[in-house]
C-alpha positions as CSV (number, residue, x, y, z in Angstrom):
1,X,-26.0,-96.1,9.6
2,X,-28.4,-98.3,7.6
3,X,-29.7,-96.4,4.5
4,X,-33.2,-95.2,4.5
5,X,-35.4,-94.7,1.8
6,X,-38.8,-93.0,2.2
7,X,-40.8,-95.2,0.6
8,X,-43.8,-92.5,0.0
9,X,-41.8,-90.7,-2.3
10,X,-42.5,-93.9,-4.7
11,X,-45.5,-95.0,-4.5
12,X,-48.7,-95.2,-1.7
13,X,-50.4,-97.7,-0.3
14,X,-53.4,-98.0,-2.3
15,X,-51.2,-98.6,-4.8
16,X,-50.0,-101.8,-3.6
17,X,-53.4,-102.7,-2.7
18,X,-54.4,-102.1,-6.2
19,X,-50.9,-104.1,-7.6
20,X,-52.2,-107.0,-5.4
21,X,-55.4,-106.7,-6.7
22,X,-54.4,-106.9,-10.8
23,X,-51.8,-109.5,-9.7
24,X,-54.4,-112.1,-8.7
25,X,-56.9,-110.8,-10.7
26,X,-59.0,-110.2,-8.8
27,X,-63.1,-108.9,-8.5
28,X,-62.2,-105.0,-6.9
29,X,-65.5,-105.1,-6.1
30,X,-65.0,-108.6,-3.9
31,X,-62.0,-108.0,-2.4
32,X,-61.1,-111.3,-0.4
33,X,-59.8,-109.7,2.1
34,X,-57.8,-112.4,4.1
35,X,-55.6,-113.3,0.8
36,X,-55.1,-109.1,0.3
37,X,-54.6,-109.1,3.7
38,X,-51.6,-111.5,4.2
39,X,-50.3,-110.5,0.9
40,X,-49.7,-107.1,2.4
41,X,-47.7,-107.4,4.8
42,X,-45.6,-110.2,3.7
43,X,-44.5,-106.5,1.5
44,X,-44.3,-105.0,4.5
45,X,-42.1,-107.3,5.5
46,X,-40.1,-107.1,2.9
47,X,-39.5,-102.9,2.6
48,X,-38.1,-103.6,7.0
49,X,-36.2,-106.1,5.5
50,X,-34.3,-103.8,3.1
51,X,-34.5,-100.5,6.1
52,X,-37.1,-98.9,4.1
53,X,-38.6,-95.7,5.9
54,X,-42.2,-97.3,5.4
55,X,-44.6,-94.1,6.1
56,X,-47.2,-94.0,8.6
57,X,-50.1,-94.2,5.4
58,X,-48.6,-98.1,5.1
59,X,-49.1,-99.1,8.7
60,X,-52.4,-97.1,8.4
61,X,-53.9,-99.1,5.7
62,X,-52.1,-102.6,7.4
63,X,-54.4,-101.3,10.6
64,X,-58.3,-100.8,8.6
65,X,-57.3,-104.0,6.9
66,X,-56.8,-105.8,10.1
67,X,-60.2,-104.2,10.9
68,X,-61.8,-105.2,8.2
69,X,-61.0,-109.0,8.5
70,X,-61.3,-109.1,11.9
71,X,-65.0,-107.2,11.1
72,X,-66.3,-110.1,8.6
73,X,-65.0,-113.1,10.6
74,X,-67.2,-112.0,13.2
75,X,-70.6,-112.4,12.6
76,X,-72.9,-109.0,14.3
77,X,-75.1,-110.0,17.5
78,X,-79.2,-111.3,16.7
79,X,-80.1,-107.8,18.5
80,X,-77.7,-105.5,16.2
81,X,-79.1,-107.6,12.8
82,X,-82.6,-106.8,13.7
83,X,-82.1,-103.4,14.4
84,X,-79.9,-102.5,11.7
85,X,-80.9,-104.4,8.6
86,X,-79.3,-105.7,6.5
87,X,-76.2,-105.5,7.3
88,X,-73.1,-102.7,5.1
89,X,-70.4,-105.0,3.6
90,X,-67.3,-103.5,5.8
91,X,-65.2,-103.2,2.8
92,X,-67.3,-101.6,0.5
93,X,-65.4,-98.2,2.4
94,X,-62.3,-99.6,1.3
95,X,-63.2,-100.5,-2.8
96,X,-64.8,-96.9,-2.6
97,X,-61.6,-95.1,-1.6
98,X,-59.7,-98.0,-4.3
99,X,-62.3,-97.1,-6.8
100,X,-61.8,-93.6,-7.1
101,X,-57.9,-93.9,-6.8
102,X,-57.8,-96.0,-10.0
103,X,-60.4,-92.9,-11.7
104,X,-57.2,-90.8,-10.8
105,X,-54.4,-92.6,-11.9
106,X,-55.9,-93.8,-15.1
107,X,-56.1,-89.8,-16.2
108,X,-52.8,-89.0,-15.1
109,X,-51.3,-92.0,-16.7
110,X,-52.7,-90.4,-19.4
111,X,-51.5,-87.0,-19.4
112,X,-48.1,-88.7,-18.5
113,X,-48.3,-90.3,-22.2
114,X,-48.3,-86.7,-23.9
115,X,-45.3,-84.6,-24.5
116,X,-45.3,-80.8,-24.0
117,X,-43.7,-79.0,-26.6
118,X,-39.8,-78.3,-26.3
119,X,-39.6,-79.6,-22.4
120,X,-38.7,-83.1,-21.7
121,X,-40.9,-83.6,-19.0
122,X,-42.4,-86.5,-19.1
123,X,-40.2,-90.0,-19.1
124,X,-43.0,-92.5,-21.1
125,X,-42.5,-89.8,-24.1
126,X,-38.7,-90.9,-24.0
127,X,-37.3,-93.7,-26.9
128,X,-34.8,-95.7,-25.0
129,X,-33.3,-98.5,-27.3
130,X,-34.4,-101.4,-25.4
131,X,-34.8,-104.3,-27.4
132,X,-35.6,-104.9,-31.2
133,X,-39.6,-105.7,-29.9
134,X,-42.1,-102.7,-30.7
135,X,-41.9,-99.8,-27.9
136,X,-45.1,-100.7,-27.3
137,X,-45.2,-103.8,-26.0
138,X,-42.1,-101.8,-23.2
139,X,-43.8,-100.8,-20.0
140,X,-42.5,-99.7,-16.7
141,X,-42.8,-101.9,-13.6
142,X,-44.1,-100.6,-10.1
143,X,-41.7,-100.3,-7.2
144,X,-43.6,-103.5,-5.7
145,X,-42.6,-105.1,-8.7
146,X,-39.3,-104.7,-8.1
147,X,-39.9,-105.5,-4.3
148,X,-41.1,-108.9,-5.1
149,X,-37.8,-109.4,-7.8
150,X,-35.9,-108.5,-4.8
151,X,-37.6,-111.0,-2.5
152,X,-36.8,-114.0,-5.4
153,X,-33.3,-113.0,-5.1
154,X,-33.4,-113.7,-1.7
155,X,-35.4,-116.7,-1.7
156,X,-32.9,-117.7,-4.1
157,X,-29.8,-117.2,-2.5
158,X,-30.3,-118.1,1.4
159,X,-27.4,-116.6,3.6
160,X,-24.5,-118.8,4.5
161,X,-24.2,-120.4,7.6
162,X,-21.1,-118.1,8.8
163,X,-20.3,-114.8,9.9
164,X,-19.1,-112.4,6.5
165,X,-16.6,-109.9,7.7
166,X,-16.5,-107.1,4.8
167,X,-12.9,-105.9,4.5
168,X,-14.2,-103.4,2.1
169,X,-16.7,-101.3,2.8
170,X,-18.9,-99.4,0.3
171,X,-21.5,-97.2,0.3
172,X,-25.1,-96.8,-1.3
173,X,-23.9,-94.0,-3.3
174,X,-20.4,-95.7,-4.5
175,X,-23.5,-98.5,-5.8
176,X,-25.1,-96.3,-7.0
177,X,-22.0,-94.8,-9.7
178,X,-20.6,-98.2,-10.5
179,X,-24.4,-99.1,-11.4
180,X,-23.9,-95.5,-13.6
181,X,-21.0,-96.8,-15.1
182,X,-21.6,-100.1,-16.0
183,X,-24.8,-98.5,-17.7
184,X,-22.6,-96.1,-20.5
185,X,-21.5,-98.9,-22.7
186,X,-25.0,-100.3,-22.7
187,X,-28.5,-99.7,-24.2
188,X,-29.9,-101.8,-20.9
189,X,-28.9,-104.5,-18.1
190,X,-30.3,-107.4,-17.0
191,X,-32.0,-106.3,-13.2
192,X,-30.7,-110.1,-12.0
193,X,-27.5,-109.8,-13.1
194,X,-26.9,-106.9,-10.5
195,X,-26.2,-109.6,-8.2
196,X,-23.4,-111.5,-8.9
197,X,-23.1,-112.5,-5.2
198,X,-26.4,-112.8,-4.1
199,X,-25.3,-114.9,-1.1
200,X,-24.1,-111.3,0.8
201,X,-27.1,-110.3,2.2
202,X,-25.5,-106.8,3.1
203,X,-24.5,-106.4,-0.8
204,X,-28.5,-107.2,-2.1
205,X,-29.7,-105.0,-0.2
206,X,-27.5,-102.2,-0.6
207,X,-27.3,-102.7,-4.7
208,X,-31.3,-103.1,-4.7
209,X,-31.7,-100.0,-2.6
210,X,-29.2,-97.9,-5.2
211,X,-32.0,-99.1,-8.1
212,X,-34.2,-97.8,-6.1
213,X,-32.7,-94.5,-5.6
214,X,-31.7,-94.5,-9.2
215,X,-35.7,-95.2,-10.0
216,X,-36.5,-92.4,-7.7
217,X,-33.9,-89.8,-9.5
218,X,-35.6,-90.4,-12.5
219,X,-32.0,-91.9,-13.6
220,X,-33.2,-95.3,-15.1
221,X,-36.3,-97.1,-15.7
222,X,-37.5,-100.4,-15.2
223,X,-39.2,-102.5,-17.8
224,X,-40.5,-105.5,-18.7
225,X,-42.0,-106.6,-22.1
226,X,-44.1,-109.0,-21.4
227,X,-46.2,-110.4,-17.3
228,X,-43.3,-111.8,-15.2
229,X,-40.9,-111.4,-18.4
230,X,-37.0,-110.5,-18.2
231,X,-36.8,-107.5,-15.9
232,X,-34.4,-105.1,-17.8
233,X,-32.7,-101.5,-16.5
234,X,-32.8,-98.6,-18.9
235,X,-30.9,-95.5,-18.9
236,X,-32.8,-92.9,-19.1
237,X,-30.6,-89.3,-19.5
238,X,-26.8,-91.1,-19.7
239,X,-25.9,-90.9,-23.2
240,X,-26.7,-94.5,-25.0
241,X,-24.4,-96.0,-27.7
242,X,-24.6,-95.8,-31.2
243,X,-26.4,-98.3,-33.1
């Protein structure tokens, strides 16, 4: 039985669009729909590879992007152009939603950076020993960045052209416990070190789903010191070693 992770517990389609806009350094008021649509569908394909239960809202957004793309490719008829005058940008409604969502997301992030007295509520308030760098240089990466890291593992280690027969079957819960056990004696671990046998596609997917589940349960944080830098996994509630 495949292990399904309901992606909406992590982030939604607007988060994905904002991530793509930021990653490509695009102007949110002038989104190249063809590029964004292509990359959006690449993420959907990766989600399906992982057997993720892609929420309906992701599919609705995919349909919306395709509709906007087709509308921009097909110019209006001459009679329609004369009637409506200057045509409204098909992207306008999507841009409006993205800007509004970004505003609320920024406000939520600001609230998350404030501790509540005597309550360990916001994960951003925790001071995990990650490295010698200033904690302010560390940022928690999104699930979409994690999915791209997973894609890199797959691309760099293509599956072998023969059948692999697994003698011992492990569950995702077993893999979760293995990762937790490995993190008990360290402050953080390298993301790619969790995929020693990346040619085993089943094991790669199982490991990645275990990481997603640990992130969802707020047992670990996935962090990065610099853009495109080393991805590390650090525990939140596990006991760290003494300095």
